[in-house]
C-alpha positions in Angstrom: 94.7 73.8 158.6 97.5 72.8 156.3 98.6 75.9 154.4 99.0 75.9 150.6 102.3 77.6 149.6 102.7 79.7 146.4 105.3 78.6 143.9 108.3 80.9 144.0 107.5 82.1 140.5 104.0 83.1 141.7 105.1 84.9 144.9 104.0 88.2 143.4 100.4 86.9 143.9 100.8 87.3 147.6 99.6 90.9 147.2 96.1 89.4 146.9 96.3 88.4 150.6 96.1 92.1 151.6 92.5 92.3 150.3 90.0 93.6 150.9 91.6 96.8 149.7 90.5 100.3 150.6 91.1 102.0 147.3 91.5 105.7 147.1 91.1 108.1 144.2 94.2 110.2 143.5 93.8 113.5 141.7 96.6 115.3 139.9 96.9 117.9 137.1 97.9 117.2 133.5 100.4 119.2 131.5 97.7 121.5 130.3 96.2 122.0 133.8 93.3 119.7 133.3 92.4 117.3 136.1 93.4 113.6 136.1 92.0 110.9 138.4 93.0 107.3 139.0 92.4 104.7 141.7 95.1 103.1 143.8 95.1 100.6 146.7 98.7 100.9 147.9 98.3 104.1 149.9 98.9 104.2 153.7 100.0 106.6 156.4 103.6 106.3 157.4 103.9 109.1 160.1 101.6 111.0 162.4 103.9 113.9 163.4 104.6 115.2 160.9 101.7 113.7 159.0 103.0 111.7 156.0 101.3 109.3 153.6 102.9 106.8 151.1 101.6 106.1 147.7 103.1 103.3 145.5 102.7 103.8 141.7 103.9 101.7 138.8 107.1 103.0 137.2 108.3 100.0 135.1 107.9 98.9 132.4 105.4 101.7 132.0 105.3 104.9 134.1 101.8 105.6 135.3 100.1 108.8 134.2 99.6 109.9 137.8 103.3 109.3 138.6 104.4 111.5 135.7 102.1 114.3 137.0 103.2 114.0 140.6 106.9 114.0 139.8 106.4 117.1 137.7 104.1 119.2 140.0 105.1 117.6 143.3 101.5 117.6 144.6 98.5 115.3 144.7 95.2 114.8 146.6 94.1 111.5 148.1 90.3 111.2 148.0 88.4 108.6 150.0 85.3 107.3 148.1 82.3 105.5 149.4 80.7 102.4 148.0 78.4 104.4 145.8 81.3 105.5 143.6 82.5 101.9 143.0 81.6 101.8 139.3 83.2 105.1 138.5 86.2 104.1 140.5 86.6 101.0 138.3 86.1 103.0 135.1 88.7 105.5 136.2 91.3 102.7 136.2 90.7 102.0 132.5 93.0 103.5 129.8 91.5 105.2 126.8 92.9 106.2 123.4 95.3 109.1 123.2 93.5 112.4 123.6 90.7 111.2 125.8 90.5 113.0 129.1 89.1 110.7 131.8 87.8 113.6 133.8 85.3 114.4 131.1 83.8 110.9 130.9 83.5 110.0 134.6 80.7 111.0 136.9 83.0 112.9 139.3 82.6 116.5 140.4 85.8 118.4 141.1 86.2 121.0 143.9 89.0 123.4 144.6 91.6 122.3 147.2 92.5 124.8 149.9 96.3 124.5 149.8 97.1 123.0 146.4 96.4 123.8 142.7 95.2 120.1 142.3 91.5 119.8 142.6 89.7 117.3 145.0 86.6 115.1 144.3 83.5 116.7 145.7 81.6 113.3 146.2 84.3 111.7 148.4 83.8 111.6 152.2 87.3 112.9 152.9 90.4 114.1 151.2 94.1 114.7 152.1 96.1 117.3 150.2 99.8 116.3 149.9 103.1 117.8 148.7 105.7 115.3 147.5 108.8 115.2 149.8 110.5 112.0 148.8 110.5 109.2 146.2 112.0 105.8 146.4 112.3 103.2 143.5 111.0 99.9 144.8 111.2 97.2 142.2 108.6 97.9 139.5 106.9 100.7 141.6 108.0 104.1 142.9 107.1 104.8 146.5 106.1 108.4 147.0 106.1 110.1 150.4 103.7 113.0 150.6 103.5 115.6 153.4 99.9 116.3 154.4 99.4 120.1 154.1 95.6 120.0 154.5 92.7 117.6 155.1 89.0 117.8 155.1 86.0 115.5 155.6 82.2 115.4 155.6 81.5 115.5 159.3 77.9 114.2 158.8 79.4 110.8 157.8 81.5 110.4 161.0 80.8 109.9 164.7 83.1 111.1 167.5 86.7 109.8 167.1 86.4 109.9 163.3 84.5 106.6 163.3 82.7 106.2 160.0 79.0 105.7 160.1 79.4 102.6 157.9 75.8 101.4 158.0 74.7 104.7 156.5 77.8 105.5 154.4 79.4 102.1 153.5 83.0 102.4 152.6 84.5 101.2 149.3 86.1 97.8 150.1 87.5 95.9 147.1 88.0 92.1 147.0 89.3 91.7 143.4 88.2 91.3 139.8 88.1 89.1 136.8 88.4 90.2 133.2 86.4 89.1 130.2 86.3 90.2 126.6 83.8 93.0 127.3 85.1 94.4 130.5 85.8 93.6 134.1 83.6 92.3 136.9 84.7 93.6 140.3 83.7 92.3 143.7 83.1 94.8 146.5 82.0 94.4 150.1 78.9 96.3 151.4 78.6 95.3 155.0 78.4 91.5 155.1 77.2 91.5 151.5 79.3 90.8 148.4 78.4 92.9 145.4 79.6 92.3 141.9 79.8 95.3 139.6 80.3 94.8 135.9 82.0 97.7 134.0 82.4 97.4 130.2 85.6 98.7 128.6 83.8 100.7 126.0 81.8 103.8 126.6 78.1 104.2 125.7 77.9 106.0 122.3 75.0 107.4 120.3 73.8 105.2 117.4 75.5 105.9 114.1 73.7 108.6 112.1 72.8 108.8 108.4 75.5 107.9 106.0 77.5 106.3 108.9 77.6 102.9 107.3 75.0 101.0 109.3 74.7 98.5 106.5 78.4 97.7 106.5 79.1 94.3 107.9 81.6 94.1 110.8 85.0 92.7 109.9 85.1 88.9 110.2 87.0 88.0 113.4 86.6 84.2 113.4 88.2 83.1 110.1 90.8 80.4 110.5 93.3 81.9 108.0 93.7 85.1 110.0 94.5 83.1 113.1 97.2 81.1 111.3 98.8 84.2 109.9 98.8 86.0 113.3 100.9 83.2 114.8 103.8 84.4 112.6 103.7 88.1 113.6 106.2 87.5 116.4 105.7 90.9 118.3 108.8 92.0 120.2 109.7 95.1 122.2 111.8 97.6 120.2 111.9 100.4 122.8 110.3 101.0 126.2 109.9 103.4 129.1 107.1 105.6 127.7 104.0 106.7 129.5 101.6 107.1 126.5 103.5 106.6 123.2 101.8 107.6 119.9 102.5 109.2 116.5 105.3 107.1 115.1 106.8 108.6 112.0 110.1 108.7 110.1 112.2 111.0 108.0 114.9 108.5 107.0 116.2 105.1 108.1 118.3 106.6 110.9 115.5 107.8 113.2 112.0 106.8 114.2 110.1 109.7 115.9 107.4 109.2 118.5 105.4 111.5 120.9 104.3 110.9 124.5 100.9 112.4 125.3 101.5 112.3 129.1 105.1 113.6 129.3 104.8 116.1 126.5 107.9 114.9 124.8 108.9 114.2 121.2 111.5 111.4 121.1 113.6 109.9 118.4 114.7 106.3 118.4 117.6 104.8 116.4 117.5 101.3 114.7 119.0 99.7 117.9 116.1 101.0 120.0 118.1 103.8 121.8 115.8 106.7 122.7 116.8 110.3 122.7 114.7 113.4 123.5 114.0 115.9 120.7 111.9 118.6 122.5 109.3 119.1 125.2 106.2 120.7 123.5 104.9 121.9 126.9 101.6 120.4 125.9 100.2 116.9 125.3 101.2 115.7 121.8 98.9 113.0 120.5 100.0 112.3 117.0 102.6 113.2 114.4 103.6 112.9 110.7 106.5 114.0 108.6 106.0 117.1 106.3 107.9 118.9 103.7 111.5 120.0 104.6 111.6 116.9 106.9 109.6 118.8 109.6 107.8 116.7 112.2 104.2 117.9 112.3 102.8 117.3 115.8 99.1 117.4 116.9 99.0 118.6 120.4 95.7 118.3 122.3 97.0 120.1 125.4 98.0 123.2 123.4 95.1 122.7 121.0 97.4 123.4 118.2 99.2 121.7 115.3 103.0 122.4 115.8 106.0 122.0 113.5 109.1 120.5 115.1 112.5 120.6 113.3 114.9 117.7 113.7 116.9 120.1 116.0 113.9 120.7 118.2 112.8 124.2 117.3 109.0 124.7 117.2 106.5 126.8 115.2 102.7 126.9 115.3 101.1 125.6 112.1 97.4 125.8 113.1 95.6 127.1 116.2 92.2 127.9 114.9 89.7 127.5 112.0 87.9 130.6 110.9 88.7 132.3 114.2 87.5 129.5 116.4 90.1 127.7 118.5 90.8 124.0 117.7 89.2 121.4 119.9 92.1 119.0 120.2 94.2 117.9 117.2 94.9 114.2 117.4 96.4 112.7 114.1 97.7 114.2 110.9 99.0 113.3 107.4 100.3 115.2 104.4 99.5 114.5 100.7 101.8 114.9 97.7 100.2 118.3 96.9 101.3 119.8 100.3 97.9 119.7 101.9 97.9 118.9 105.6 95.0 116.9 107.0 94.4 116.6 110.7 91.7 115.3 113.0 90.2 117.6 115.7 88.0 116.3 118.5 86.8 117.2 122.1 88.6 114.7 124.3 86.3 115.6 127.3 83.3 114.4 125.3 84.7 111.6 123.0 81.3 109.8 122.6 79.6 112.9 121.1 79.6 113.4 117.3 81.5 116.7 117.5 84.7 115.6 115.9 86.0 116.7 112.5 88.8 116.5 110.0 90.4 119.8 108.8 92.6 120.5 105.9 95.2 123.2 105.6 96.2 124.3 102.1 99.8 125.2 101.3 98.8 128.9 101.4 97.9 128.5 105.1 94.1 128.6 104.9 92.3 126.0 107.0 88.8 124.7 106.6 86.6 121.8 107.8 86.7 118.8 105.4 84.4 116.4 107.4 82.4 116.9 110.6 79.9 115.2 112.9 82.3 112.3 113.7 82.5 110.4 117.0 86.1 111.0 118.1 88.1 110.7 114.9 91.8 110.0 115.8 94.2 109.0 113.1 94.3 109.1 109.3 96.4 108.1 106.3 96.7 109.4 102.7 97.5 107.2 99.7 100.6 108.2 97.8 98.6 109.6 94.8 96.8 111.9 97.2 93.4 110.8 96.0 92.2 108.8 99.0 92.1 109.4 102.8 91.4 106.7 105.3 90.2 107.7 108.7 89.7 106.0 112.1 86.5 107.1 113.9 87.5 105.4 117.2 84.2 105.5 119.1 82.3 104.8 115.9 84.0 102.3 115.7 84.5 102.7 112.0 87.2 103.0 109.3 86.1 105.5 106.6 87.4 106.1 103.1 87.2 109.5 101.5 88.0 110.2 97.8 89.6 113.7 97.7 90.8 116.0 95.0 94.1 117.9 94.8 92.7 120.9 96.7 91.3 118.9 99.5 87.6 118.5 98.7 85.7 115.3 99.3 84.5 113.7 96.1 83.1 110.5 97.5 82.8 108.8 101.0 81.9 105.5 102.4 82.6 103.3 105.4 85.2 100.6 104.8 84.4 98.5 107.8 83.2 98.4 111.4 85.6 96.9 113.9 84.0 94.8 116.7 85.5 94.2 120.1 87.8 96.4 122.2 87.3 100.2 122.0 87.8 100.8 118.3 90.3 101.7 115.5 93.1 104.2 116.1 96.3 104.4 114.0 96.2 103.6 110.3 99.1 102.7 108.0 98.9 101.9 104.3 101.2 99.1 103.1 103.0 99.0 99.8 100.7 96.1 99.0 97.7 98.4 99.2 96.3 96.9 102.4 95.3 98.9 105.4 97.0 98.2 108.8 94.7 99.4 111.6 95.6 99.5 115.3 92.6 98.1 117.2 92.7 99.7 120.6 91.4 97.5 123.4 91.7 94.3 121.3 95.4 94.1 121.1 95.7 93.5 117.4 96.6 95.2 114.1 93.7 94.5 111.7 94.9 93.9 108.2 92.2 94.9 105.7 92.2 95.0 101.9 90.8 98.2 100.3 87.3 96.6 100.1 87.3 96.2 103.9 87.8 92.4 104.0 89.7 91.2 107.1 92.9 89.4 106.0 94.5 89.0 109.4 94.7 90.2 113.0 98.3 90.5 114.1 98.8 90.5 117.9 100.7 93.5 119.2 101.9 92.1 122.5 99.5 94.3 124.5 95.8 95.2 124.4 96.2 98.9 123.8 97.9 99.7 120.4 97.6 103.4 119.6 99.4 103.9 116.3 101.7 102.2 113.8 104.1 102.9 110.9 106.3 100.9 108.5 110.0 101.6 108.9 113.2 99.7 107.9 111.3 96.5 106.8 109.1 96.1 109.9 105.8 97.4 111.3 106.3 99.4 114.5 103.4 99.8 116.9 103.1 102.2 119.8 101.5 100.3 122.7 99.9 102.0 125.7 99.4 99.1 128.0 103.1 98.3 128.2 104.4 101.8 127.4 106.6 100.6 124.6 107.2 100.4 120.8 106.5 96.9 119.5 108.0 95.5 116.3 106.0 93.1 114.1 107.2 90.8 111.3 104.7 91.5 108.6 106.8 89.8 106.0 106.6 86.4 107.8 102.8 86.9 107.7 102.9 87.3 103.9 102.2 91.0 103.9 104.1 94.2 103.1 107.4 95.1 104.7 107.1 98.8 103.9 104.7 101.6 103.3 104.5 104.1 100.5 106.8 107.2 100.7 106.0 110.8 100.2 108.3 112.7 97.9 110.3 114.3 100.7 110.9 111.0 102.6 114.2 109.4 101.7 115.7 105.9 102.3 
């Protein structure tokens, strides 16, 4: 048989020849102690005495969530799933909006490890508990070497010699996948049979309730003019190297501030794209805005607090509870001209349940619920006059408008639009032109809407997972999770605003 050679530019595709893969599920711990799980195929033993295993994780251009956790805690558990966990294995590979904990939305059950603080997966047939002993940068991946400190297995699934009873307990063998607009279709082997499993990107959500805007027409996604405008957005990388960037905000033209939900860091970036650390919140910061006295206000889901960060890095707690009950998980925030602070609060373990809310803290420090019964509200924006709040209900997937008064009471509410495709809306910015600029997570665009909710354009973000956005120095900057970077879009070339409105304490 005459072989077909890959072109040199396509040699990276040779990894497909290693299939079928035997994927494993690696469990680690997040900054707040919660469990994290993700699937990996590049995991093999490299020594028997002492027992060592290797695990290759992506480190460039985006550092994978599991890698951040392992480098910090220096421990991980390798879990070996059977075929019956194939669908959940695929779903565990997906990335969700900032603040969503995958452990809460998957069908896995966690069990305590014997030698590590990291939990194992109860449904898996075997597990290996590892401590990190070495790491080597290998191209775009980092090769981790773990020393096996404990191992366990379900003896009922094995014969003598640790031979798996494959006819009764088929292993998870993966041949590859294809991606479509709705999700991914993966091909697995079960004995001699090929089984295709389709897993949608989005999560099943309850139907919208009363007053949720069922009669609102979805934004038009097929108009020719939005396509023509989008071609001029010219997205480019402004800064990179983040694990899960979000919360872009600015005080002046010298620094753009962003947070990283996975690493816990608050960063600042100069106009040339150079990144500097401001502070480690020791939590999981999900969003930020600028407040009075040039303070960076950070919503931290890991700490379940809203925290104030000075330009020098000192921290103070702004909000930790509402009427004595601890916050669920603050995600996004905005201040109005009267000094009121608005922030979203949602349970990231159950993001498809209508338990989310928006809270308002008055200048006197009192905090109360403004809106509730929302399905994972994430980001919000306030108009310069302080009379209107726009809100993203990500798993709705709706954009809401609330007319509010000077003391933070809702006067009127309605749904601006429903965004179709992808996961849903996340970050919102208001342009000086009065239009809404909405990050559409999972679709890879910024949806430009007029105040009536009509779709004017969809600007590509250079990645499918935009989390948030802000106008700064004449451009629109978008935090992008898929590539772990900050993208810069030319909205002026598209005929839209080059800036957003400023609050009284923001200077240029």
